[in-house]
C-alpha positions, 0 to 999 in steps of 0.5 A: 233347932227344930229337932231339939225344940220338939223335945221340950215338953211344953213345945209342939210343932206340926205332927204332919210336916216340919216346914209348913210354908203357909206364909210364903207359898201360893199353892194353898192360897189358890185353894183358900183364896187368901191367907186369912181364909186359910187360917183354919187350914193353918191352925189344923196343923197344930194340936189344940190348947186342950190337947197340949196343956196349960203353958205350952206353945206351938211353933213351926220352922220354915226358913224361907219365911226370912227371905220372902218379902211378903211374909212379915206382913202376912204373919202380922195380919194373922198372929201379930203377937208371935215370937220370931226366932232367926238362926243366922249362919255365916252367909258365905258358908250358907251360900256354899251349903245351899249350892251343894244341897241343890247339886245333891237334888240335881236342880243346879247344873252350873258351876258354883261361881257361875251360879252365884254370879247369875243369881240375880238374873235367874231369880228375876226370870223366875219371879216374872213367871206367874205362880212361881212365888216360891222361887225365892228359895231355889237359887237364893244363894246370895240373897239368902245371906243378905240378912239386914234387908230381910230383918228390916222387913220384919222390924217394920211390923214387929218390935225388937222384943218379939225377934230373937237373933241367934248365931249358928256358930254359937248354937253349934258350939253350945246348943244348950246355951242357945236353946235356953235363950229360946226357951226363955224367949218364948216363956217355957221352962228355960231349965229344961235340958234337951236329952238328945243333941245328936246333929241332924241334917248334916250335909253330904256330897261336898267337894273342895271350894276354890279360893276364888269362890271364897274370895268372891263371897267374902267381898260380896257379903262384906257390906251386907254383914256390916249393915246387919251389925249396924241394924242389930247392934250385934257383931257376928264376926263374919 
């Protein structure tokens, strides 16, 4: 999504890094003392209005913002008028993909099913260690797919009109349609056709996933998926 959005002439992301991690990281907070004091640091990641022109928008892409429980309030305190886009993937497939990514990075020693089953205990241990605020993104295979509880935190601060929900499956099938929805949502030229839709960040190094793992994930996510459908009024078909 990020690589497609930056092709729009009215949309600008940070030229330094795709995922800024301003609202979910404790690292820069230690340097700036607070989120508020870091506002200049954050804005420095984007071109100024004069540099980008009239009618343009800036954006960033940090997936962990959806998961981190403190992020919605922090965003609201700094940019309450922000438009938020959440690209949601089948949570079972998301968990499997996340696991294989950790295996590629050599940060996950456990077999897949065992890693899923031990997630809660591992996250609680990490979060009890001071300075490990970004632990949410490391082993959040299951919690990363409990979208209803994540979105509820955002709905406490932002009206539904400021949040656009997209299904990854539809995005992969017809990216132009999904991108048009995003362009219209953020008030830039919705008729612009992204010229290069070459897939990016395609995962590698995957092996066969056992039926036991898929059965575990399907049963685990069933109530959480229903909670999402009830919350949003959208049935994603998972």
